[in-house]
PyMOL CGO cylinders between C-alpha atoms (Angstrom):
from pymol import cmd
from pymol.cgo import CYLINDER

trace = [
    CYLINDER, 0.00, 0.00, 0.00, 1.38, 3.42, -0.96, 0.3, 1, 1, 1, 1, 1, 1,
    CYLINDER, 1.38, 3.42, -0.96, 2.05, 5.88, 1.84, 0.3, 1, 1, 1, 1, 1, 1,
    CYLINDER, 2.05, 5.88, 1.84, 2.52, 8.86, -0.49, 0.3, 1, 1, 1, 1, 1, 1,
    CYLINDER, 2.52, 8.86, -0.49, 0.73, 11.95, 0.80, 0.3, 1, 1, 1, 1, 1, 1,
    CYLINDER, 0.73, 11.95, 0.80, -2.09, 13.04, -1.52, 0.3, 1, 1, 1, 1, 1, 1,
    CYLINDER, -2.09, 13.04, -1.52, -1.37, 16.18, -3.52, 0.3, 1, 1, 1, 1, 1, 1,
    CYLINDER, -1.37, 16.18, -3.52, -2.51, 19.53, -2.19, 0.3, 1, 1, 1, 1, 1, 1,
    CYLINDER, -2.51, 19.53, -2.19, -4.90, 19.80, -5.14, 0.3, 1, 1, 1, 1, 1, 1,
    CYLINDER, -4.90, 19.80, -5.14, -6.61, 16.54, -4.23, 0.3, 1, 1, 1, 1, 1, 1,
    CYLINDER, -6.61, 16.54, -4.23, -6.79, 17.52, -0.57, 0.3, 1, 1, 1, 1, 1, 1,
    CYLINDER, -6.79, 17.52, -0.57, -8.17, 20.93, -1.57, 0.3, 1, 1, 1, 1, 1, 1,
    CYLINDER, -8.17, 20.93, -1.57, -11.04, 19.28, -3.47, 0.3, 1, 1, 1, 1, 1, 1,
    CYLINDER, -11.04, 19.28, -3.47, -11.70, 16.85, -0.62, 0.3, 1, 1, 1, 1, 1, 1,
    CYLINDER, -11.70, 16.85, -0.62, -11.88, 19.70, 1.90, 0.3, 1, 1, 1, 1, 1, 1,
    CYLINDER, -11.88, 19.70, 1.90, -14.45, 21.39, -0.34, 0.3, 1, 1, 1, 1, 1, 1,
    CYLINDER, -14.45, 21.39, -0.34, -16.51, 18.18, -0.45, 0.3, 1, 1, 1, 1, 1, 1,
    CYLINDER, -16.51, 18.18, -0.45, -16.25, 17.50, 3.27, 0.3, 1, 1, 1, 1, 1, 1,
    CYLINDER, -16.25, 17.50, 3.27, -17.14, 21.05, 4.27, 0.3, 1, 1, 1, 1, 1, 1,
    CYLINDER, -17.14, 21.05, 4.27, -20.00, 21.03, 1.77, 0.3, 1, 1, 1, 1, 1, 1,
    CYLINDER, -20.00, 21.03, 1.77, -21.44, 17.93, 3.45, 0.3, 1, 1, 1, 1, 1, 1,
    CYLINDER, -21.44, 17.93, 3.45, -21.04, 19.38, 6.94, 0.3, 1, 1, 1, 1, 1, 1,
    CYLINDER, -21.04, 19.38, 6.94, -22.55, 22.77, 6.16, 0.3, 1, 1, 1, 1, 1, 1,
    CYLINDER, -22.55, 22.77, 6.16, -25.31, 21.51, 3.90, 0.3, 1, 1, 1, 1, 1, 1,
    CYLINDER, -25.31, 21.51, 3.90, -26.58, 18.87, 6.31, 0.3, 1, 1, 1, 1, 1, 1,
    CYLINDER, -26.58, 18.87, 6.31, -26.27, 21.12, 9.35, 0.3, 1, 1, 1, 1, 1, 1,
    CYLINDER, -26.27, 21.12, 9.35, -27.80, 24.27, 7.93, 0.3, 1, 1, 1, 1, 1, 1,
    CYLINDER, -27.80, 24.27, 7.93, -30.45, 22.31, 6.02, 0.3, 1, 1, 1, 1, 1, 1,
    CYLINDER, -30.45, 22.31, 6.02, -31.63, 21.01, 9.38, 0.3, 1, 1, 1, 1, 1, 1,
    CYLINDER, -31.63, 21.01, 9.38, -31.73, 24.61, 10.61, 0.3, 1, 1, 1, 1, 1, 1,
    CYLINDER, -31.73, 24.61, 10.61, -33.76, 25.86, 7.65, 0.3, 1, 1, 1, 1, 1, 1,
    CYLINDER, -33.76, 25.86, 7.65, -36.20, 22.94, 7.47, 0.3, 1, 1, 1, 1, 1, 1,
    CYLINDER, -36.20, 22.94, 7.47, -36.80, 21.82, 11.05, 0.3, 1, 1, 1, 1, 1, 1,
    CYLINDER, -36.80, 21.82, 11.05, -35.32, 24.44, 13.42, 0.3, 1, 1, 1, 1, 1, 1,
    CYLINDER, -35.32, 24.44, 13.42, -35.32, 21.75, 16.11, 0.3, 1, 1, 1, 1, 1, 1,
    CYLINDER, -35.32, 21.75, 16.11, -32.17, 21.91, 18.22, 0.3, 1, 1, 1, 1, 1, 1,
    CYLINDER, -32.17, 21.91, 18.22, -31.92, 18.14, 18.57, 0.3, 1, 1, 1, 1, 1, 1,
    CYLINDER, -31.92, 18.14, 18.57, -32.28, 17.60, 14.81, 0.3, 1, 1, 1, 1, 1, 1,
    CYLINDER, -32.28, 17.60, 14.81, -29.68, 20.28, 14.13, 0.3, 1, 1, 1, 1, 1, 1,
    CYLINDER, -29.68, 20.28, 14.13, -27.17, 18.78, 16.55, 0.3, 1, 1, 1, 1, 1, 1,
    CYLINDER, -27.17, 18.78, 16.55, -27.67, 15.29, 15.14, 0.3, 1, 1, 1, 1, 1, 1,
    CYLINDER, -27.67, 15.29, 15.14, -27.30, 16.59, 11.58, 0.3, 1, 1, 1, 1, 1, 1,
    CYLINDER, -27.30, 16.59, 11.58, -23.98, 18.26, 12.35, 0.3, 1, 1, 1, 1, 1, 1,
    CYLINDER, -23.98, 18.26, 12.35, -22.78, 15.19, 14.26, 0.3, 1, 1, 1, 1, 1, 1,
    CYLINDER, -22.78, 15.19, 14.26, -23.71, 12.75, 11.50, 0.3, 1, 1, 1, 1, 1, 1,
    CYLINDER, -23.71, 12.75, 11.50, -22.22, 14.98, 8.81, 0.3, 1, 1, 1, 1, 1, 1,
    CYLINDER, -22.22, 14.98, 8.81, -18.94, 15.33, 10.69, 0.3, 1, 1, 1, 1, 1, 1,
    CYLINDER, -18.94, 15.33, 10.69, -18.69, 11.61, 11.40, 0.3, 1, 1, 1, 1, 1, 1,
    CYLINDER, -18.69, 11.61, 11.40, -19.42, 10.74, 7.77, 0.3, 1, 1, 1, 1, 1, 1,
    CYLINDER, -19.42, 10.74, 7.77, -16.98, 13.28, 6.37, 0.3, 1, 1, 1, 1, 1, 1,
    CYLINDER, -16.98, 13.28, 6.37, -14.20, 12.26, 8.77, 0.3, 1, 1, 1, 1, 1, 1,
    CYLINDER, -14.20, 12.26, 8.77, -14.46, 8.58, 7.88, 0.3, 1, 1, 1, 1, 1, 1,
    CYLINDER, -14.46, 8.58, 7.88, -14.88, 9.34, 4.17, 0.3, 1, 1, 1, 1, 1, 1,
    CYLINDER, -14.88, 9.34, 4.17, -12.11, 11.91, 3.77, 0.3, 1, 1, 1, 1, 1, 1,
    CYLINDER, -12.11, 11.91, 3.77, -9.97, 11.87, 6.89, 0.3, 1, 1, 1, 1, 1, 1,
    CYLINDER, -9.97, 11.87, 6.89, -7.36, 9.59, 5.33, 0.3, 1, 1, 1, 1, 1, 1,
    CYLINDER, -7.36, 9.59, 5.33, -6.98, 12.01, 2.41, 0.3, 1, 1, 1, 1, 1, 1,
    CYLINDER, -6.98, 12.01, 2.41, -7.08, 15.55, 3.78, 0.3, 1, 1, 1, 1, 1, 1,
    CYLINDER, -7.08, 15.55, 3.78, -7.48, 15.01, 7.50, 0.3, 1, 1, 1, 1, 1, 1,
    CYLINDER, -7.48, 15.01, 7.50, -11.07, 16.26, 7.15, 0.3, 1, 1, 1, 1, 1, 1,
    CYLINDER, -11.07, 16.26, 7.15, -10.49, 19.52, 8.97, 0.3, 1, 1, 1, 1, 1, 1,
    CYLINDER, -10.49, 19.52, 8.97, -13.71, 21.08, 7.57, 0.3, 1, 1, 1, 1, 1, 1,
    CYLINDER, -13.71, 21.08, 7.57, -13.09, 24.15, 9.71, 0.3, 1, 1, 1, 1, 1, 1,
    CYLINDER, -13.09, 24.15, 9.71, -10.55, 27.00, 9.51, 0.3, 1, 1, 1, 1, 1, 1,
    CYLINDER, -10.55, 27.00, 9.51, -10.26, 27.01, 13.31, 0.3, 1, 1, 1, 1, 1, 1,
    CYLINDER, -10.26, 27.01, 13.31, -9.22, 23.35, 13.24, 0.3, 1, 1, 1, 1, 1, 1,
    CYLINDER, -9.22, 23.35, 13.24, -6.67, 23.93, 10.48, 0.3, 1, 1, 1, 1, 1, 1,
    CYLINDER, -6.67, 23.93, 10.48, -5.26, 26.95, 12.32, 0.3, 1, 1, 1, 1, 1, 1,
    CYLINDER, -5.26, 26.95, 12.32, -5.04, 25.04, 15.60, 0.3, 1, 1, 1, 1, 1, 1,
    CYLINDER, -5.04, 25.04, 15.60, -3.29, 22.05, 14.03, 0.3, 1, 1, 1, 1, 1, 1,
    CYLINDER, -3.29, 22.05, 14.03, -0.75, 24.43, 12.51, 0.3, 1, 1, 1, 1, 1, 1,
    CYLINDER, -0.75, 24.43, 12.51, -0.18, 26.12, 15.87, 0.3, 1, 1, 1, 1, 1, 1,
    CYLINDER, -0.18, 26.12, 15.87, 0.36, 22.71, 17.45, 0.3, 1, 1, 1, 1, 1, 1,
    CYLINDER, 0.36, 22.71, 17.45, 2.91, 21.80, 14.78, 0.3, 1, 1, 1, 1, 1, 1,
    CYLINDER, 2.91, 21.80, 14.78, 0.80, 19.07, 13.22, 0.3, 1, 1, 1, 1, 1, 1,
    CYLINDER, 0.80, 19.07, 13.22, 0.01, 20.88, 9.95, 0.3, 1, 1, 1, 1, 1, 1,
    CYLINDER, 0.01, 20.88, 9.95, 2.19, 23.04, 7.66, 0.3, 1, 1, 1, 1, 1, 1,
    CYLINDER, 2.19, 23.04, 7.66, 1.52, 26.77, 7.85, 0.3, 1, 1, 1, 1, 1, 1,
    CYLINDER, 1.52, 26.77, 7.85, 1.93, 27.14, 4.08, 0.3, 1, 1, 1, 1, 1, 1,
    CYLINDER, 1.93, 27.14, 4.08, -1.20, 25.02, 3.57, 0.3, 1, 1, 1, 1, 1, 1,
    CYLINDER, -1.20, 25.02, 3.57, -3.42, 26.85, 6.08, 0.3, 1, 1, 1, 1, 1, 1,
    CYLINDER, -3.42, 26.85, 6.08, -4.66, 29.41, 3.52, 0.3, 1, 1, 1, 1, 1, 1,
    CYLINDER, -4.66, 29.41, 3.52, -5.50, 26.81, 0.80, 0.3, 1, 1, 1, 1, 1, 1,
    CYLINDER, -5.50, 26.81, 0.80, -7.39, 24.70, 3.32, 0.3, 1, 1, 1, 1, 1, 1,
    CYLINDER, -7.39, 24.70, 3.32, -9.26, 27.73, 4.62, 0.3, 1, 1, 1, 1, 1, 1,
    CYLINDER, -9.26, 27.73, 4.62, -10.21, 28.75, 1.09, 0.3, 1, 1, 1, 1, 1, 1,
    CYLINDER, -10.21, 28.75, 1.09, -11.45, 25.23, 0.32, 0.3, 1, 1, 1, 1, 1, 1,
    CYLINDER, -11.45, 25.23, 0.32, -13.56, 25.22, 3.47, 0.3, 1, 1, 1, 1, 1, 1,
    CYLINDER, -13.56, 25.22, 3.47, -15.11, 28.57, 2.61, 0.3, 1, 1, 1, 1, 1, 1,
    CYLINDER, -15.11, 28.57, 2.61, -15.87, 27.42, -0.95, 0.3, 1, 1, 1, 1, 1, 1,
    CYLINDER, -15.87, 27.42, -0.95, -17.52, 24.26, 0.39, 0.3, 1, 1, 1, 1, 1, 1,
    CYLINDER, -17.52, 24.26, 0.39, -19.65, 26.30, 2.78, 0.3, 1, 1, 1, 1, 1, 1,
    CYLINDER, -19.65, 26.30, 2.78, -20.73, 28.78, 0.10, 0.3, 1, 1, 1, 1, 1, 1,
    CYLINDER, -20.73, 28.78, 0.10, -21.67, 25.99, -2.30, 0.3, 1, 1, 1, 1, 1, 1,
    CYLINDER, -21.67, 25.99, -2.30, -23.66, 24.23, 0.42, 0.3, 1, 1, 1, 1, 1, 1,
    CYLINDER, -23.66, 24.23, 0.42, -25.51, 27.45, 1.22, 0.3, 1, 1, 1, 1, 1, 1,
    CYLINDER, -25.51, 27.45, 1.22, -26.30, 28.05, -2.46, 0.3, 1, 1, 1, 1, 1, 1,
    CYLINDER, -26.30, 28.05, -2.46, -27.78, 24.55, -2.77, 0.3, 1, 1, 1, 1, 1, 1,
    CYLINDER, -27.78, 24.55, -2.77, -29.70, 25.03, 0.47, 0.3, 1, 1, 1, 1, 1, 1,
    CYLINDER, -29.70, 25.03, 0.47, -31.14, 28.31, -0.82, 0.3, 1, 1, 1, 1, 1, 1,
    CYLINDER, -31.14, 28.31, -0.82, -32.14, 26.74, -4.13, 0.3, 1, 1, 1, 1, 1, 1,
    CYLINDER, -32.14, 26.74, -4.13, -34.18, 24.13, -2.26, 0.3, 1, 1, 1, 1, 1, 1,
    CYLINDER, -34.18, 24.13, -2.26, -35.91, 26.14, 0.45, 0.3, 1, 1, 1, 1, 1, 1,
    CYLINDER, -35.91, 26.14, 0.45, -36.70, 29.21, -1.65, 0.3, 1, 1, 1, 1, 1, 1,
    CYLINDER, -36.70, 29.21, -1.65, -36.76, 32.94, -0.97, 0.3, 1, 1, 1, 1, 1, 1,
    CYLINDER, -36.76, 32.94, -0.97, -39.46, 33.16, 1.70, 0.3, 1, 1, 1, 1, 1, 1,
    CYLINDER, -39.46, 33.16, 1.70, -38.00, 30.48, 3.95, 0.3, 1, 1, 1, 1, 1, 1,
    CYLINDER, -38.00, 30.48, 3.95, -34.50, 31.79, 3.38, 0.3, 1, 1, 1, 1, 1, 1,
    CYLINDER, -34.50, 31.79, 3.38, -35.57, 35.13, 4.83, 0.3, 1, 1, 1, 1, 1, 1,
    CYLINDER, -35.57, 35.13, 4.83, -37.30, 33.63, 7.86, 0.3, 1, 1, 1, 1, 1, 1,
    CYLINDER, -37.30, 33.63, 7.86, -34.43, 31.27, 8.69, 0.3, 1, 1, 1, 1, 1, 1,
    CYLINDER, -34.43, 31.27, 8.69, -31.51, 33.45, 7.50, 0.3, 1, 1, 1, 1, 1, 1,
    CYLINDER, -31.51, 33.45, 7.50, -30.31, 30.40, 5.56, 0.3, 1, 1, 1, 1, 1, 1,
    CYLINDER, -30.31, 30.40, 5.56, -29.03, 28.86, 8.78, 0.3, 1, 1, 1, 1, 1, 1,
    CYLINDER, -29.03, 28.86, 8.78, -26.58, 31.68, 9.44, 0.3, 1, 1, 1, 1, 1, 1,
    CYLINDER, -26.58, 31.68, 9.44, -25.44, 32.24, 13.02, 0.3, 1, 1, 1, 1, 1, 1,
    CYLINDER, -25.44, 32.24, 13.02, -26.26, 35.35, 15.07, 0.3, 1, 1, 1, 1, 1, 1,
    CYLINDER, -26.26, 35.35, 15.07, -25.78, 36.17, 18.76, 0.3, 1, 1, 1, 1, 1, 1,
    CYLINDER, -25.78, 36.17, 18.76, -28.81, 36.17, 21.05, 0.3, 1, 1, 1, 1, 1, 1,
    CYLINDER, -28.81, 36.17, 21.05, -29.59, 39.24, 23.12, 0.3, 1, 1, 1, 1, 1, 1,
    CYLINDER, -29.59, 39.24, 23.12, -31.22, 37.09, 25.82, 0.3, 1, 1, 1, 1, 1, 1,
    CYLINDER, -31.22, 37.09, 25.82, -27.98, 35.93, 27.42, 0.3, 1, 1, 1, 1, 1, 1,
    CYLINDER, -27.98, 35.93, 27.42, -25.14, 37.68, 29.19, 0.3, 1, 1, 1, 1, 1, 1,
    CYLINDER, -25.14, 37.68, 29.19, -25.16, 41.41, 29.86, 0.3, 1, 1, 1, 1, 1, 1,
    CYLINDER, -25.16, 41.41, 29.86, -25.85, 43.00, 26.47, 0.3, 1, 1, 1, 1, 1, 1,
    CYLINDER, -25.85, 43.00, 26.47, -26.26, 46.49, 27.95, 0.3, 1, 1, 1, 1, 1, 1,
    CYLINDER, -26.26, 46.49, 27.95, -22.77, 46.26, 29.46, 0.3, 1, 1, 1, 1, 1, 1,
    CYLINDER, -22.77, 46.26, 29.46, -20.77, 44.07, 27.08, 0.3, 1, 1, 1, 1, 1, 1,
    CYLINDER, -20.77, 44.07, 27.08, -22.71, 43.40, 23.86, 0.3, 1, 1, 1, 1, 1, 1,
    CYLINDER, -22.71, 43.40, 23.86, -22.38, 39.90, 22.41, 0.3, 1, 1, 1, 1, 1, 1,
    CYLINDER, -22.38, 39.90, 22.41, -20.19, 38.72, 25.29, 0.3, 1, 1, 1, 1, 1, 1,
    CYLINDER, -20.19, 38.72, 25.29, -22.26, 35.60, 25.95, 0.3, 1, 1, 1, 1, 1, 1,
    CYLINDER, -22.26, 35.60, 25.95, -22.09, 34.52, 22.31, 0.3, 1, 1, 1, 1, 1, 1,
    CYLINDER, -22.09, 34.52, 22.31, -18.36, 35.18, 22.11, 0.3, 1, 1, 1, 1, 1, 1,
    CYLINDER, -18.36, 35.18, 22.11, -17.60, 33.26, 25.31, 0.3, 1, 1, 1, 1, 1, 1,
    CYLINDER, -17.60, 33.26, 25.31, -19.81, 30.40, 24.14, 0.3, 1, 1, 1, 1, 1, 1,
    CYLINDER, -19.81, 30.40, 24.14, -18.00, 30.17, 20.80, 0.3, 1, 1, 1, 1, 1, 1,
    CYLINDER, -18.00, 30.17, 20.80, -14.62, 30.22, 22.55, 0.3, 1, 1, 1, 1, 1, 1,
    CYLINDER, -14.62, 30.22, 22.55, -15.51, 27.49, 25.06, 0.3, 1, 1, 1, 1, 1, 1,
    CYLINDER, -15.51, 27.49, 25.06, -17.33, 25.16, 22.67, 0.3, 1, 1, 1, 1, 1, 1,
    CYLINDER, -17.33, 25.16, 22.67, -14.57, 25.40, 20.07, 0.3, 1, 1, 1, 1, 1, 1,
    CYLINDER, -14.57, 25.40, 20.07, -11.98, 24.85, 22.80, 0.3, 1, 1, 1, 1, 1, 1,
    CYLINDER, -11.98, 24.85, 22.80, -13.70, 21.58, 23.72, 0.3, 1, 1, 1, 1, 1, 1,
    CYLINDER, -13.70, 21.58, 23.72, -14.02, 20.52, 20.08, 0.3, 1, 1, 1, 1, 1, 1,
    CYLINDER, -14.02, 20.52, 20.08, -10.40, 21.23, 19.13, 0.3, 1, 1, 1, 1, 1, 1,
    CYLINDER, -10.40, 21.23, 19.13, -9.02, 19.68, 22.32, 0.3, 1, 1, 1, 1, 1, 1,
    CYLINDER, -9.02, 19.68, 22.32, -11.04, 16.56, 21.49, 0.3, 1, 1, 1, 1, 1, 1,
    CYLINDER, -11.04, 16.56, 21.49, -9.63, 16.53, 17.95, 0.3, 1, 1, 1, 1, 1, 1,
    CYLINDER, -9.63, 16.53, 17.95, -6.04, 16.96, 19.13, 0.3, 1, 1, 1, 1, 1, 1,
    CYLINDER, -6.04, 16.96, 19.13, -6.40, 14.27, 21.78, 0.3, 1, 1, 1, 1, 1, 1,
    CYLINDER, -6.40, 14.27, 21.78, -8.46, 11.74, 19.81, 0.3, 1, 1, 1, 1, 1, 1,
    CYLINDER, -8.46, 11.74, 19.81, -6.01, 11.79, 16.91, 0.3, 1, 1, 1, 1, 1, 1,
    CYLINDER, -6.01, 11.79, 16.91, -2.90, 11.15, 19.00, 0.3, 1, 1, 1, 1, 1, 1,
    CYLINDER, -2.90, 11.15, 19.00, -0.95, 7.99, 18.20, 0.3, 1, 1, 1, 1, 1, 1,
    CYLINDER, -0.95, 7.99, 18.20, -1.64, 6.74, 21.72, 0.3, 1, 1, 1, 1, 1, 1,
    CYLINDER, -1.64, 6.74, 21.72, -5.42, 7.08, 21.39, 0.3, 1, 1, 1, 1, 1, 1,
    CYLINDER, -5.42, 7.08, 21.39, -7.60, 4.07, 20.50, 0.3, 1, 1, 1, 1, 1, 1,
    CYLINDER, -7.60, 4.07, 20.50, -7.72, 3.70, 16.73, 0.3, 1, 1, 1, 1, 1, 1,
    CYLINDER, -7.72, 3.70, 16.73, -10.93, 3.96, 14.74, 0.3, 1, 1, 1, 1, 1, 1,
    CYLINDER, -10.93, 3.96, 14.74, -12.94, 6.00, 17.25, 0.3, 1, 1, 1, 1, 1, 1,
    CYLINDER, -12.94, 6.00, 17.25, -11.75, 9.56, 16.59, 0.3, 1, 1, 1, 1, 1, 1,
    CYLINDER, -11.75, 9.56, 16.59, -14.49, 10.30, 14.06, 0.3, 1, 1, 1, 1, 1, 1,
    CYLINDER, -14.49, 10.30, 14.06, -17.25, 9.24, 16.43, 0.3, 1, 1, 1, 1, 1, 1,
    CYLINDER, -17.25, 9.24, 16.43, -15.80, 11.21, 19.35, 0.3, 1, 1, 1, 1, 1, 1,
    CYLINDER, -15.80, 11.21, 19.35, -15.32, 14.34, 17.27, 0.3, 1, 1, 1, 1, 1, 1,
    CYLINDER, -15.32, 14.34, 17.27, -18.76, 14.15, 15.66, 0.3, 1, 1, 1, 1, 1, 1,
    CYLINDER, -18.76, 14.15, 15.66, -20.57, 13.63, 18.95, 0.3, 1, 1, 1, 1, 1, 1,
    CYLINDER, -20.57, 13.63, 18.95, -18.70, 16.45, 20.67, 0.3, 1, 1, 1, 1, 1, 1,
    CYLINDER, -18.70, 16.45, 20.67, -19.50, 18.76, 17.74, 0.3, 1, 1, 1, 1, 1, 1,
    CYLINDER, -19.50, 18.76, 17.74, -23.18, 17.82, 17.71, 0.3, 1, 1, 1, 1, 1, 1,
    CYLINDER, -23.18, 17.82, 17.71, -23.67, 18.23, 21.45, 0.3, 1, 1, 1, 1, 1, 1,
    CYLINDER, -23.67, 18.23, 21.45, -21.83, 21.56, 21.52, 0.3, 1, 1, 1, 1, 1, 1,
    CYLINDER, -21.83, 21.56, 21.52, -23.98, 22.82, 18.64, 0.3, 1, 1, 1, 1, 1, 1,
    CYLINDER, -23.98, 22.82, 18.64, -27.09, 21.90, 20.63, 0.3, 1, 1, 1, 1, 1, 1,
    CYLINDER, -27.09, 21.90, 20.63, -25.78, 23.58, 23.79, 0.3, 1, 1, 1, 1, 1, 1,
    CYLINDER, -25.78, 23.58, 23.79, -24.78, 26.78, 21.99, 0.3, 1, 1, 1, 1, 1, 1,
    CYLINDER, -24.78, 26.78, 21.99, -27.66, 27.00, 19.51, 0.3, 1, 1, 1, 1, 1, 1,
    CYLINDER, -27.66, 27.00, 19.51, -29.80, 29.47, 21.47, 0.3, 1, 1, 1, 1, 1, 1,
    CYLINDER, -29.80, 29.47, 21.47, -26.86, 31.63, 22.56, 0.3, 1, 1, 1, 1, 1, 1,
    CYLINDER, -26.86, 31.63, 22.56, -24.55, 32.02, 19.57, 0.3, 1, 1, 1, 1, 1, 1,
    CYLINDER, -24.55, 32.02, 19.57, -26.16, 29.78, 16.97, 0.3, 1, 1, 1, 1, 1, 1,
    CYLINDER, -26.16, 29.78, 16.97, -23.58, 27.07, 17.66, 0.3, 1, 1, 1, 1, 1, 1,
    CYLINDER, -23.58, 27.07, 17.66, -21.07, 27.74, 14.92, 0.3, 1, 1, 1, 1, 1, 1,
    CYLINDER, -21.07, 27.74, 14.92, -17.61, 26.66, 16.21, 0.3, 1, 1, 1, 1, 1, 1,
    CYLINDER, -17.61, 26.66, 16.21, -16.52, 27.14, 12.61, 0.3, 1, 1, 1, 1, 1, 1,
    CYLINDER, -16.52, 27.14, 12.61, -15.84, 30.40, 10.72, 0.3, 1, 1, 1, 1, 1, 1,
    CYLINDER, -15.84, 30.40, 10.72, -16.53, 28.80, 7.32, 0.3, 1, 1, 1, 1, 1, 1,
    CYLINDER, -16.53, 28.80, 7.32, -19.86, 27.38, 8.50, 0.3, 1, 1, 1, 1, 1, 1,
    CYLINDER, -19.86, 27.38, 8.50, -20.99, 30.92, 9.43, 0.3, 1, 1, 1, 1, 1, 1,
    CYLINDER, -20.99, 30.92, 9.43, -19.46, 32.68, 6.44, 0.3, 1, 1, 1, 1, 1, 1,
    CYLINDER, -19.46, 32.68, 6.44, -21.18, 30.65, 3.72, 0.3, 1, 1, 1, 1, 1, 1,
    CYLINDER, -21.18, 30.65, 3.72, -24.81, 31.36, 4.67, 0.3, 1, 1, 1, 1, 1, 1,
    CYLINDER, -24.81, 31.36, 4.67, -24.01, 35.02, 5.37, 0.3, 1, 1, 1, 1, 1, 1,
    CYLINDER, -24.01, 35.02, 5.37, -22.37, 35.56, 1.97, 0.3, 1, 1, 1, 1, 1, 1,
    CYLINDER, -22.37, 35.56, 1.97, -25.13, 33.77, 0.05, 0.3, 1, 1, 1, 1, 1, 1,
    CYLINDER, -25.13, 33.77, 0.05, -27.72, 35.96, 1.77, 0.3, 1, 1, 1, 1, 1, 1,
    CYLINDER, -27.72, 35.96, 1.77, -25.89, 39.01, 0.45, 0.3, 1, 1, 1, 1, 1, 1,
    CYLINDER, -25.89, 39.01, 0.45, -25.78, 37.47, -3.04, 0.3, 1, 1, 1, 1, 1, 1,
    CYLINDER, -25.78, 37.47, -3.04, -29.55, 36.99, -2.77, 0.3, 1, 1, 1, 1, 1, 1,
    CYLINDER, -29.55, 36.99, -2.77, -30.07, 40.66, -1.89, 0.3, 1, 1, 1, 1, 1, 1,
    CYLINDER, -30.07, 40.66, -1.89, -30.18, 40.55, 1.89, 0.3, 1, 1, 1, 1, 1, 1,
    CYLINDER, -30.18, 40.55, 1.89, -28.55, 43.74, 3.25, 0.3, 1, 1, 1, 1, 1, 1,
    CYLINDER, -28.55, 43.74, 3.25, -24.88, 43.19, 4.14, 0.3, 1, 1, 1, 1, 1, 1,
    CYLINDER, -24.88, 43.19, 4.14, -25.26, 44.70, 7.61, 0.3, 1, 1, 1, 1, 1, 1,
    CYLINDER, -25.26, 44.70, 7.61, -27.97, 42.18, 8.43, 0.3, 1, 1, 1, 1, 1, 1,
    CYLINDER, -27.97, 42.18, 8.43, -26.36, 39.12, 6.86, 0.3, 1, 1, 1, 1, 1, 1,
    CYLINDER, -26.36, 39.12, 6.86, -22.99, 39.77, 8.52, 0.3, 1, 1, 1, 1, 1, 1,
    CYLINDER, -22.99, 39.77, 8.52, -24.30, 41.12, 11.83, 0.3, 1, 1, 1, 1, 1, 1,
    CYLINDER, -24.30, 41.12, 11.83, -21.66, 40.56, 14.57, 0.3, 1, 1, 1, 1, 1, 1,
    CYLINDER, -21.66, 40.56, 14.57, -19.89, 38.19, 12.18, 0.3, 1, 1, 1, 1, 1, 1,
    CYLINDER, -19.89, 38.19, 12.18, -16.53, 38.86, 13.82, 0.3, 1, 1, 1, 1, 1, 1,
    CYLINDER, -16.53, 38.86, 13.82, -17.66, 36.68, 16.73, 0.3, 1, 1, 1, 1, 1, 1,
    CYLINDER, -17.66, 36.68, 16.73, -17.62, 33.61, 14.48, 0.3, 1, 1, 1, 1, 1, 1,
    CYLINDER, -17.62, 33.61, 14.48, -14.00, 34.18, 13.53, 0.3, 1, 1, 1, 1, 1, 1,
    CYLINDER, -14.00, 34.18, 13.53, -12.53, 35.46, 16.77, 0.3, 1, 1, 1, 1, 1, 1,
    CYLINDER, -12.53, 35.46, 16.77, -14.37, 32.99, 19.01, 0.3, 1, 1, 1, 1, 1, 1,
    CYLINDER, -14.37, 32.99, 19.01, -13.45, 29.74, 17.21, 0.3, 1, 1, 1, 1, 1, 1,
    CYLINDER, -13.45, 29.74, 17.21, -9.89, 30.84, 16.42, 0.3, 1, 1, 1, 1, 1, 1,
    CYLINDER, -9.89, 30.84, 16.42, -9.24, 31.90, 20.02, 0.3, 1, 1, 1, 1, 1, 1,
    CYLINDER, -9.24, 31.90, 20.02, -10.92, 28.77, 21.37, 0.3, 1, 1, 1, 1, 1, 1,
    CYLINDER, -10.92, 28.77, 21.37, -8.80, 26.62, 19.08, 0.3, 1, 1, 1, 1, 1, 1,
    CYLINDER, -8.80, 26.62, 19.08, -5.63, 28.42, 20.13, 0.3, 1, 1, 1, 1, 1, 1,
    CYLINDER, -5.63, 28.42, 20.13, -6.43, 27.89, 23.82, 0.3, 1, 1, 1, 1, 1, 1,
    CYLINDER, -6.43, 27.89, 23.82, -7.05, 24.21, 23.08, 0.3, 1, 1, 1, 1, 1, 1,
    CYLINDER, -7.05, 24.21, 23.08, -3.55, 23.89, 21.60, 0.3, 1, 1, 1, 1, 1, 1,
    CYLINDER, -3.55, 23.89, 21.60, -2.12, 25.34, 24.80, 0.3, 1, 1, 1, 1, 1, 1,
    CYLINDER, -2.12, 25.34, 24.80, -4.13, 22.91, 26.93, 0.3, 1, 1, 1, 1, 1, 1,
    CYLINDER, -4.13, 22.91, 26.93, -3.05, 20.01, 24.75, 0.3, 1, 1, 1, 1, 1, 1,
    CYLINDER, -3.05, 20.01, 24.75, 0.59, 21.09, 25.00, 0.3, 1, 1, 1, 1, 1, 1,
    CYLINDER, 0.59, 21.09, 25.00, 0.34, 21.27, 28.81, 0.3, 1, 1, 1, 1, 1, 1,
    CYLINDER, 0.34, 21.27, 28.81, -1.25, 17.84, 29.11, 0.3, 1, 1, 1, 1, 1, 1,
    CYLINDER, -1.25, 17.84, 29.11, 1.30, 16.31, 26.76, 0.3, 1, 1, 1, 1, 1, 1,
]
cmd.load_cgo(trace, "trace")
């Protein structure tokens, strides 16, 4: 059996496919059922399927925060972070376009195409706006990335990483859904927001507080690399 690493081009395509599956299944559950349990299960099943289908090719990062964190931890080359991130964003945008083509204009407007926005019902919005959503994204992504780093260690039981990662993702999405929308993934939030703009939703609405879904996951992932380094 050949142990040659797949080309960056092949891994780029696979990351598009994997992220497409994750974002389509997850946000399709948001736009069609809006049931937190269904949404969490959809994200979990999509992640598990994509990891087992594509993990041996690209690593199935499916998430810029994961790619960034692996690079920080020294387990992924920095020169490939940007190509992976671009592939993940493309996959998310394509998934959102397909989602929009199915659900139609009216439902897209009522569900925001599954985009993530912070809730004003948590934290202290009059003192620190969006703080609850930001903290939630940091903590949930921290847990997810720490799980990924630990479950993919050589010493970990083989064959179970995909299940562990998928379940942790799905449960965290359910826990965070009513606070931040449960993103844990900048690409997952970017795709639906951009497609809304392409379909004539005002930019300021589509990308409301969008910085949370980049800063939160990236910071959470970085903190997870520190925790993993300490425990190792």
